[in-house]
C-alpha positions in Angstrom: -23.0 -36.1 -65.4 -26.4 -34.8 -64.3 -28.8 -36.9 -62.2 -32.5 -36.7 -61.3 -34.3 -38.1 -58.0 -37.5 -37.5 -56.6 -35.6 -36.2 -53.4 -32.4 -34.0 -53.4 -31.3 -36.0 -50.2 -31.7 -39.2 -52.6 -29.0 -37.7 -54.9 -26.6 -37.0 -51.9 -27.4 -40.5 -50.5 -26.4 -42.1 -53.8 -23.3 -39.9 -54.1 -22.2 -40.5 -50.5 -22.4 -44.5 -50.9 -20.7 -44.5 -54.2 -17.8 -42.6 -52.7 -17.1 -43.5 -49.2 -13.7 -43.6 -48.0 -14.7 -44.0 -44.6 -13.1 -40.7 -43.5 -15.6 -37.9 -41.6 -16.9 -35.0 -43.7 -17.2 -31.5 -42.4 -20.8 -30.0 -42.2 -21.9 -26.8 -41.0 -23.5 -26.6 -37.7 -26.5 -24.9 -39.3 -27.2 -27.4 -42.1 -30.5 -28.6 -42.6 -31.3 -31.8 -40.2 -32.0 -33.8 -43.0 -28.4 -33.9 -44.3 -26.9 -35.8 -41.1 -29.5 -38.2 -41.5 -28.6 -38.8 -45.0 -25.0 -39.1 -44.0 -26.1 -41.5 -41.2 -28.1 -43.4 -43.6 -25.0 -43.9 -46.0 -22.6 -44.8 -43.3 -20.6 -41.6 -43.7 -19.1 -40.3 -40.5 -19.4 -36.4 -40.3 -18.2 -33.5 -38.0 -19.6 -30.2 -37.4 -18.0 -26.9 -38.2 -19.3 -23.4 -36.6 -20.5 -20.7 -38.6 -19.0 -17.4 -39.3 -20.1 -13.6 -39.6 -21.5 -14.7 -43.2 -24.0 -17.3 -41.6 -22.0 -20.1 -43.5 -19.5 -22.4 -42.1 -16.2 -20.8 -41.0 -13.9 -21.5 -43.9 -10.7 -20.7 -42.0 -11.8 -23.5 -39.6 -12.3 -25.8 -42.5 -8.9 -25.0 -43.9 -7.3 -25.7 -40.5 -8.9 -28.9 -40.1 -8.6 -30.0 -43.5 -4.8 -29.4 -43.3 -4.5 -32.3 -41.2 -5.5 -34.8 -43.9 -8.1 -36.7 -41.8 -11.3 -35.8 -43.7 -12.9 -37.3 -46.6 -14.5 -34.2 -47.7 -16.8 -31.1 -46.9 -20.3 -30.2 -47.7 -20.9 -26.4 -48.0 -24.4 -24.9 -47.6 -24.9 -21.7 -49.4 -26.7 -20.4 -46.4 -30.2 -19.1 -46.9 -30.0 -19.0 -50.4 -26.6 -16.7 -50.9 -24.3 -17.8 -53.6 -20.8 -17.8 -52.2 -17.8 -17.3 -54.7 -16.0 -20.4 -53.0 -13.7 -21.2 -56.1 -10.4 -20.1 -54.4 -11.6 -21.7 -50.8 -12.3 -25.1 -52.7 -8.7 -25.0 -54.8 -6.9 -24.3 -51.4 -8.7 -27.4 -50.0 -7.5 -29.4 -52.5 -4.0 -28.7 -52.5 -4.2 -30.6 -48.8 -5.9 -33.7 -50.5 -6.6 -33.8 -54.2 -9.3 -36.8 -53.3 -11.0 -34.5 -50.9 -14.7 -34.6 -52.0 -16.2 -31.1 -52.1 -20.2 -31.0 -52.1 -21.8 -27.9 -52.9 -25.3 -27.5 -51.3 -27.3 -25.0 -53.3 -30.6 -26.7 -52.4 -31.7 -23.1 -51.1 -30.5 -21.2 -54.0 -32.1 -20.0 -57.4 -31.4 -23.3 -59.6 -28.7 -23.0 -62.1 -30.1 -25.3 -65.1 -26.8 -26.3 -66.5 -25.1 -29.7 -66.8 -21.6 -28.2 -66.5 -19.5 -29.2 -63.2 -18.1 -26.2 -61.6 -14.6 -26.3 -61.2 -12.9 -28.0 -57.9 -16.6 -29.3 -56.9 -17.4 -32.8 -57.1 -21.3 -32.5 -56.5 -23.6 -29.7 -56.9 -26.7 -30.2 -55.4 -30.1 -28.6 -55.9 -33.7 -29.2 -54.9 -37.5 -28.2 -55.6 -38.8 -29.8 -52.8 -40.5 -28.2 -50.1 -39.8 -24.4 -48.9 -37.2 -24.1 -51.8 -36.6 -21.2 -54.2 -38.6 -23.3 -56.6 -41.1 -25.6 -54.9 -42.9 -28.5 -56.3 -42.8 -30.8 -53.0 -40.6 -33.3 -55.2 -37.6 -33.5 -57.1 -33.8 -32.6 -56.9 -30.7 -33.0 -58.8 -26.9 -33.1 -58.8 -24.1 -32.4 -61.3 -21.6 -34.9 -60.4 -17.9 -35.2 -61.4 -17.6 -37.4 -64.2 -14.7 -39.3 -62.5 -16.9 -40.2 -59.5 -19.3 -42.7 -58.8 -23.1 -42.4 -58.5 -24.7 -45.9 -57.9 -28.6 -46.1 -57.4 -29.8 -49.1 -55.3 -33.1 -50.2 -54.3 -34.4 -48.1 -51.2 -37.5 -49.3 -49.4 -39.5 -46.1 -48.4 -42.6 -46.2 -46.4 -44.3 -42.7 -45.9 -45.4 -43.2 -42.3 -41.7 -44.0 -41.4 -40.7 -40.5 -42.7 -43.4 -38.9 -40.7 -42.5 -40.4 -37.6 -38.9 -39.4 -38.0 -39.8 -35.7 -38.7 -42.1 -35.8 -35.9 -39.3 -37.3 -33.7 -36.9 -34.8 -35.1 -39.1 -31.7 -34.1 -39.2 -33.3 -30.3 -35.7 -33.5 -30.5 -35.1 -30.0 -31.7 -37.7 -28.6 -29.3 -36.2 -30.4 -25.9 -32.5 -29.9 -27.0 -31.7 -33.5 -26.6 -29.3 -35.9 -28.5 -30.3 -37.9 -31.4 -30.5 -41.6 -30.0 -32.5 -43.6 -32.9 -31.7 -45.5 -35.8 -34.4 -45.3 -38.7 -34.7 -46.9 -41.9 -37.2 -46.8 -45.1 -37.6 -43.0 -44.7 -35.8 -42.0 -47.9 -37.8 -41.9 -51.1 -35.6 -43.7 -53.8 -38.1 -44.3 -56.3 -37.6 -43.6 -60.0 -37.9 -40.1 -61.0 -41.5 -39.5 -61.6 -41.5 -37.3 -64.9 -39.4 -36.6 -67.9 -36.3 -34.5 -67.3 -36.9 -32.1 -70.3 -40.7 -31.8 -68.8 -39.2 -31.0 -65.1 -36.5 -28.6 -66.5 -39.1 -26.8 -68.7 -41.3 -26.4 -65.9 -38.6 -24.9 -63.5 -37.6 -22.4 -66.3 -41.2 -21.2 -66.7 -41.7 -20.9 -62.8 -38.3 -19.0 -62.4 -39.4 -15.9 -64.4 -42.9 -15.8 -62.2 -40.8 -16.2 -58.7 -38.1 -13.8 -59.6 -40.4 -11.1 -60.2 -42.5 -11.9 -57.4 -39.7 -12.0 -54.9 -38.3 -8.7 -56.2 -41.8 -7.0 -55.7 -41.9 -8.4 -52.0 -38.4 -7.9 -51.3 -38.9 -4.3 -52.2 -41.8 -3.9 -49.8 -39.5 -5.2 -47.0 -36.6 -3.5 -47.9 -38.5 -0.1 -47.9 -40.6 -0.6 -44.7 -38.1 -2.5 -42.4 -35.5 -1.1 -40.3 -32.0 -1.1 -42.0 -30.3 -2.3 -38.9 -32.5 -5.8 -38.9 -31.9 -6.5 -42.3 -29.2 -8.9 -43.4 -29.0 -7.3 -46.9 -29.6 -8.2 -50.5 -27.3 -11.2 -50.6 -29.8 -12.8 -48.3 -32.9 -12.2 -49.8 -33.0 -14.7 -52.6 -34.8 -17.7 -50.5 -36.5 -15.7 -48.0 -35.9 -12.0 -46.7 -33.7 -12.5 -43.7 -33.5 -10.4 -40.6 -32.6 -10.2 -37.0 -34.8 -9.6 -34.0 -33.5 -9.6 -30.4 -37.2 -10.3 -29.0 -37.9 -12.7 -31.8 -40.7 -14.8 -29.9 -42.6 -12.0 -29.0 -42.5 -10.8 -32.5 -43.5 -14.1 -33.9 -46.3 -14.5 -31.4 -47.8 -11.3 -32.5 -47.4 -12.1 -36.2 -49.2 -15.6 -35.6 -52.0 -13.8 -33.7 -52.6 -11.7 -36.8 -53.2 -14.9 -38.9 -50.0 -14.4 -40.7 -46.7 -16.3 -40.3 -42.8 -16.3 -40.8 -40.0 -18.6 -40.2 -37.0 -19.3 -37.8 -34.7 -21.8 -39.7 -32.3 -22.9 -39.5 -31.3 -24.2 -35.9 -27.8 -25.5 -34.9 -27.7 -29.3 -34.9 -24.4 -29.8 -33.9 -25.7 -30.9 -30.4 -28.5 -32.8 -31.8 -26.2 -34.9 -34.0 -22.8 -34.5 -32.7 -23.2 -33.8 -29.1 -21.2 -30.4 -29.2 -22.2 -26.8 -28.8 -21.2 -24.2 -31.5 -21.7 -21.1 -30.0 -21.9 -18.9 -33.0 -24.8 -21.0 -34.7 -26.5 -21.3 -31.7 -26.4 -17.6 -30.6 -27.7 -16.7 -34.4 -30.8 -19.3 -34.1 -32.1 -17.2 -31.2 -32.8 -14.1 -33.1 -32.9 -14.9 -37.1 -36.2 -14.6 -38.8 -37.1 -15.4 -42.4 -39.9 -13.3 -44.1 -41.6 -15.2 -46.9 -41.6 -13.9 -50.2 -43.0 -16.8 -52.3 -46.4 -17.6 -53.9 -47.4 -18.3 -50.4 -47.9 -14.6 -49.7 -49.1 -11.3 -51.4 -48.1 -7.5 -51.2 -50.9 -7.1 -48.5 -49.4 -9.6 -46.3 -45.7 -8.1 -46.5 -47.4 -4.9 -45.4 -49.0 -6.5 -42.4 -45.8 -8.3 -41.3 -43.9 -4.9 -41.6 -46.2 -3.2 -39.6 -46.0 -6.0 -36.8 -42.5 -5.8 -36.7 -42.2 -2.1 -36.5 -44.7 -1.9 -33.6 -43.2 -4.7 -31.4 -39.5 -5.7 -32.3 -36.6 -4.8 -30.4 -33.4 -4.2 -32.3 
C-alpha cells in the first residue's frame, strides 16, 4: 500500500498511531528532530542509539537491545542519503520478535518510484519537502506493509504554531538544553494537494535534471577538494559530505563571501532523551555538507572549494 500526504511526517504519524504497541522504538541519535517530535505527538515512546563509522545508527547496538524483546520497533535513517543494504540486518531483528516494526527512513535518498514494499520492512518513507533530494517544499509518501494499519485522522494545523515550534527547536539546539514543552497543532494533516499521478510525474521529470546537476557539481568538489576530507561517493547523493576540524572558521569564511554550506545533522539524544551519545556528538562538530542542488551552480562550487582549500584544517 502506498500513501501520500502533504508532509512526510504526517505519513509517519498516521502509521505510528495505527500501530502503537506501547513499547518504545529505537531511533538514531542524529535523526532529524521532526522525527522524535512526531513520535511525541503520536504518543509512541522512543530511545536513542549512537551512530557508528557509517554515520548511521549502530546496527550491533540495535541487535543487542532488540534481543531483549522490550522494543516495538526501530526507525533506521539512511544517513545523508546513502542507501544501506539492510536486508540481512532487518531479518535478524525480526527473528527476535516477528511483530517488531521496521521503519526505513529514506527521506534524504533519491526517491524510488514504486509501490512494492521491500521485504522485512513495514514502512518505507520518502519526502519531497524542504532540503530533500527532490524538493517541492511539500509532499511525502510511504510504502506500508499491507498487514498493518494506516489510519488517517483529522489534525488541527496552524502555521504560526509550527513556526513557534521551529524557533523553540533552534533555541534548544543552540543552547544545548532539554526539550520541556508540549506542542499541538504543528503537523499539517490536510488532504494531499494534488493528484498522485501528476505528483509522481513531476518527481520523475525532476529526477533526470537533478541527477545530471548533482553529477556535475559533485565532480567539481571531488576533483578540487582534498581526498582526506571527503566521505566518498556513497555520501554524495543528498549533499557532498566532508569533515573539517576547524569547521566554524571555514563556515564563517564561506558566509563572508556570500556563499553557504550546511552542518546537519546534530545529535538530538540529549535534547529529547537527556543522554549524551559520544559518536554522534563528536561527528556533529566537524561535519559539513556542500550544496549540489539547484540552489547553486558550477561557479558557486569552485568558489567554495577555493575557500575550503585556503582555510580548512584537516
